[in-house]
C-alpha positions in Angstrom: -22.6 -15.3 11.8 -21.8 -12.7 9.2 -18.5 -13.2 7.3 -16.7 -11.6 4.5 -13.5 -12.8 2.9 -11.3 -11.2 0.3 -8.2 -11.9 -1.6 -7.2 -8.3 -1.1 -5.8 -8.8 2.3 -7.1 -12.1 3.7 -9.5 -10.4 6.0 -12.5 -11.9 7.6 -15.3 -10.1 9.6 -17.0 -12.1 12.4 -20.1 -10.8 14.3 -19.4 -9.7 17.8 -15.6 -9.9 17.2 -12.9 -7.3 16.6 -11.4 -7.4 13.0 -8.3 -9.6 12.7 -6.1 -9.5 9.6 -4.7 -12.7 8.3 -1.0 -12.1 8.3 0.1 -15.6 7.2 2.2 -14.5 4.2 4.7 -16.4 2.1 7.9 -15.0 3.7 10.4 -16.2 1.1 12.8 -13.3 0.3 14.7 -12.3 -2.8 18.2 -11.4 -1.6 21.7 -10.8 -3.0 22.9 -14.0 -1.5 19.9 -16.0 -2.7 19.6 -17.6 0.7 16.0 -18.6 0.1 16.6 -19.9 -3.3 15.7 -16.7 -5.2 18.7 -14.3 -5.8 18.4 -10.8 -6.9 18.5 -10.9 -10.7 17.2 -8.2 -13.1 14.6 -9.4 -15.6 13.5 -12.4 -13.6 10.7 -11.2 -11.3 7.4 -9.6 -11.9 5.7 -7.5 -9.3 1.9 -7.9 -9.4 -0.1 -5.0 -8.0 -3.4 -3.3 -8.0 -3.5 0.5 -7.7 -6.5 0.1 -5.5 -4.7 -1.7 -2.6 -2.7 0.4 -0.2 -0.2 -2.3 0.5 0.5 -2.8 -3.2 0.6 1.0 -3.7 3.6 1.2 -1.4 5.5 -1.1 -3.7 4.5 0.9 -6.8 5.9 4.1 -5.2 9.2 2.5 -3.9 9.8 0.8 -7.3 9.4 4.1 -9.1 11.4 6.2 -6.6 14.3 3.8 -6.8 14.1 3.4 -10.6 13.7 -0.3 -10.5 11.4 -0.5 -13.5 14.0 -2.0 -15.8 15.0 -4.6 -13.2 11.6 -5.7 -12.0 8.6 -5.8 -14.4 5.1 -4.9 -13.1 1.8 -6.5 -13.8 -1.4 -4.6 -12.9 -4.7 -6.2 -11.9 -8.0 -4.5 -12.2 -9.5 -2.5 -9.3 -12.0 -5.2 -8.5 -11.9 -9.0 -7.9 -14.2 -11.8 -7.0 -14.1 -14.3 -4.1 -11.4 -16.4 -5.9 -8.7 -13.9 -7.0 -7.4 -10.7 -8.4 -7.6 -10.8 -12.2 -5.8 -9.3 -15.1 -8.9 -7.7 -16.7 -7.1 -4.7 -17.7 -4.9 -6.6 -20.2 -6.0 -7.8 -23.7 -8.0 -11.0 -23.3 -7.8 -10.7 -19.6 -4.5 -12.4 -19.5 -1.2 -11.0 -18.0 1.1 -10.6 -21.1 4.2 -11.9 -19.3 2.9 -14.6 -17.0 0.2 -15.7 -19.4 -2.4 -16.2 -16.6 -5.9 -14.7 -16.1 -5.9 -14.9 -12.4 -3.2 -14.2 -9.7 -4.3 -17.4 -7.9 -2.8 -19.4 -10.8 0.7 -18.1 -9.7 -0.1 -18.9 -6.0 -1.2 -22.5 -7.0 1.9 -23.1 -9.1 4.0 -22.4 -5.9 1.6 -24.1 -3.4 -1.1 -26.3 -5.0 -4.5 -25.6 -3.3 -3.1 -22.6 -1.5 -5.7 -21.7 1.2 -4.5 -18.3 2.5 -5.4 -15.0 1.0 -4.5 -14.4 -2.8 -3.1 -11.0 -2.1 -1.3 -8.1 -3.8 1.4 -7.1 -3.9 3.0 -10.4 -5.0 6.3 -11.1 -6.7 6.2 -13.8 -9.2 9.2 -15.7 -10.6 8.8 -15.4 -14.4 10.8 -18.6 -15.1 8.6 -20.9 -13.0 5.4 -18.8 -12.9 5.2 -19.3 -9.2 4.8 -16.7 -6.5 7.9 -16.0 -4.6 6.4 -13.7 -1.8 3.5 -11.7 -0.8 5.0 -10.4 2.4 4.3 -6.7 1.7 6.2 -5.1 4.6 9.4 -7.0 3.6 9.0 -6.5 -0.1 9.7 -2.7 -0.1 12.5 -3.1 2.5 14.2 -5.6 0.2 13.7 -3.3 -2.7 15.6 -0.7 -0.7 18.3 -2.9 0.7 18.8 -6.0 -1.5 18.3 -4.3 -4.9 20.8 -1.5 -4.5 22.9 -2.5 -7.4 20.0 -1.8 -9.7 18.8 1.5 -8.2 18.8 4.4 -10.7 21.5 7.0 -10.4 20.3 9.6 -7.9 17.9 7.3 -6.3 17.0 8.4 -2.7 17.9 6.3 0.4 14.6 5.3 1.8 15.7 3.2 4.6 19.0 4.8 5.8 20.9 2.6 8.3 21.3 5.3 11.0 17.5 5.9 11.1 16.3 2.3 10.7 15.4 1.8 14.4 13.3 5.0 14.5 11.6 4.2 11.2 10.7 0.7 12.3 9.3 2.1 15.6 7.2 4.6 13.7 6.1 2.1 11.1 4.9 -0.3 13.9 2.7 2.3 15.5 1.4 3.6 12.2 0.6 0.1 11.0 -1.3 -0.9 14.2 -3.3 2.2 14.6 -3.6 3.8 11.1 -2.8 1.5 8.2 -4.6 -1.4 9.8 -6.7 0.8 12.2 -9.0 2.0 9.4 -9.8 -1.7 8.5 -10.3 -2.3 12.2 -13.0 0.4 12.2 -14.6 -0.6 8.9 -14.8 -4.4 9.6 -15.5 -4.4 13.4 -18.1 -7.0 14.4 -19.3 -5.1 17.4 -20.0 -1.5 18.6 -17.4 -1.8 21.3 -14.7 -3.1 18.8 -15.5 -0.2 16.5 -15.4 2.3 19.3 -12.0 1.2 20.5 -10.6 1.1 16.9 -12.0 4.6 16.2 -10.4 6.1 19.3 -7.1 4.5 18.6 -7.1 5.6 15.0 -7.7 9.2 15.8 -5.5 9.3 18.8 -2.6 8.2 16.5 -3.6 10.7 13.9 -3.5 13.5 16.5 0.0 12.2 17.5 1.1 12.3 13.9 -0.2 15.8 13.5 1.8 17.0 16.5 4.9 15.1 15.2 4.6 16.7 11.7 3.7 20.2 12.9 7.4 21.4 12.8 9.1 18.7 10.7 8.4 18.1 7.0 8.9 14.3 7.1 8.2 11.5 9.7 11.8 10.6 10.4 14.7 12.8 9.4 14.7 15.5 6.8 14.1 13.3 3.8 11.3 11.0 2.5 11.7 7.6 4.0 9.8 4.2 4.0 7.8 5.7 7.0 6.3 8.4 4.8 5.4 6.0 2.1 3.6 3.7 4.4 1.6 6.5 5.9 0.8 8.2 2.6 -1.1 5.2 1.0 -3.5 5.3 3.9 -4.0 9.0 3.9 -4.6 9.0 0.1 -7.6 6.7 0.7 -8.9 8.5 3.8 -11.5 11.0 2.3 -12.4 8.9 -0.9 -13.1 5.7 1.2 -12.3 5.4 4.9 -14.1 8.5 6.1 -17.5 7.2 4.9 -17.2 3.6 3.9 -15.2 2.6 7.0 -16.9 5.1 9.4 -13.7 6.9 10.1 -15.7 10.1 10.4 -14.4 12.2 13.3 -12.9 14.5 10.6 -12.0 14.3 7.0 -8.2 14.3 6.1 -8.9 17.7 4.5 -10.1 19.0 7.9 -6.9 18.0 9.7 -4.6 20.9 8.6 -1.1 19.4 9.3 -1.8 16.0 7.9 -3.6 17.4 4.9 -0.7 19.6 4.0 1.7 16.8 4.6 -0.3 14.4 2.4 -0.5 17.0 -0.4 3.2 17.6 -0.2 3.9 14.0 -0.9 1.2 13.7 -3.5 2.8 16.5 -5.5 6.2 14.8 -5.1 7.1 12.7 -8.2 6.5 9.1 -7.4 3.5 9.6 -5.2 0.7 11.3 -7.0 1.6 9.6 -10.3 1.3 6.3 -8.5 -2.1 7.0 -7.1 -5.3 6.2 -8.9 -8.4 7.5 -7.1 -10.8 5.9 -9.6 -9.4 2.4 -8.9 -9.4 3.1 -5.1 -13.1 4.1 -5.1 -14.2 1.4 -7.4 -12.5 -1.4 -5.4 -13.8 -0.6 -1.9 -17.3 0.3 -2.8 -17.8 -2.5 -5.4 -16.0 -5.3 -3.7 -17.1 -4.8 0.0 -20.6 -5.8 -0.5 -21.2 -6.5 3.2 -20.6 -2.8 3.8 -22.2 -1.5 0.5 -24.7 -4.2 -0.7 -25.6 -2.5 -4.0 -22.1 -1.7 -5.0 -22.9 2.0 -5.7 -19.7 4.1 -6.0 -20.2 7.7 -4.8 -19.3 10.5 -7.2 -17.6 12.5 -4.5 -15.6 13.9 -2.9 -14.0 16.4 -5.3 -10.3 15.4 -5.2 -9.0 18.3 -7.2 -7.8 19.9 -4.0 -4.8 17.4 -3.8 -3.0 19.8 -6.2 -3.4 23.0 -4.1 -0.5 24.7 -2.4 0.7 23.0 0.8 3.3 25.4 2.2 5.4 22.6 3.7 8.5 23.8 1.9 8.8 26.4 4.7 9.8 23.5 7.1 12.9 22.8 5.0 13.9 19.2 4.4 15.2 17.6 1.3 12.6 15.3 -0.4 15.3 13.0 -2.0 18.2 13.8 0.2 21.4 13.8 -1.9 19.5 12.2 -4.8 16.9 13.6 -7.2 13.5 13.0 -8.4 12.6 10.2 -10.7 12.0 11.1 -14.4 8.5 12.0 -15.4 6.3 9.2 -16.5 
C-alpha cells in the first residue's frame, strides 16, 4: 500500500482508492460575540500562512483587500515542510518572532496535546496563549469578511454581500468539489479509474466556468467576491504545478482563453498578484510531494511573465471593488 501524508492539507493517498481530503478541522470561530471563547480583538491573533498553499493564499488576499494588517498579524512559513510540520525557516533562527516557536505544530500541541490531525495552514493562533484557535480555512475568510468589519480599512470592498451569499455559496461548493479539490483528486488518485473520473469532472467544471465568465467579468455579481478569490488561487497554480505535476493536462490555463483572461485580470488587481509567489508554489509541490516527484527536481518553466499581459476584461464592465477602492500598494 502506497501512502503519503502531509501537514499541508492532511491528505493521504491509498493505492486503488480515490483521493480523500481530511477535513477534520478545528472549527472554533473568532466572532464579535466571542461565543466560542475567542472574541474579535485587534492585536490578539496571528494568521500563520504559507504562500505556497492555495487555502492559505486565500486568507492572505482577503486580509490585504480588507486592510486587516493592523488588526491581525501574519507569520509566514517557508515553502516546504517535513512530515512533522510547517516550519518558520524564513525567520531569523528559524523561529517565528511573535510566537517564539520553530514549528507550527507547537501551537497545535499547545491547544490539543498530541494533536493527530493535519498540521495545516492557514491557522490562526492566539498570541496570548500560543495556541491555535482555528484552521478551518473556508470559515476563516468568511469571518474576516463578516465578523471583523469594525476593523476593515476605509474603502474596503464587500466580498461577501448579504444579497449574493446564497449564490456565492452555491458557486463555491461546486468550485471546491470539482476544481479546488478536483486538482488534488487528479494528482493523488490511487487508480486509473479514480483519476479518469476526477479529470473529467475537473475539466467539465472548467468548461462551465468558461461559459459563465464569457460575458460577465466576475463569478457572482459585478464586483470581486469571495467566489473569485477561491477560484483564483487554484488557477494561479494551474500551469506552474497542476498541469504537469497533477496530470491536469487537457489544456494549460493559458490555452483556455476566457479563464486565462479572467485569471490575469485578477492577478493584475491589487491584492492578488502581490499576494502570489510562484517560486514558493513551485518549490512546495515539487520538493514536498516525493511520491509524485521522487528526486524533488523543480522545473524551470513555464515562463510566467505572461501573467502581466493585457487581458481585455475591462470591456465587460464591472467594478472590481464596488463602492470601495483598491488597497494601498505594498
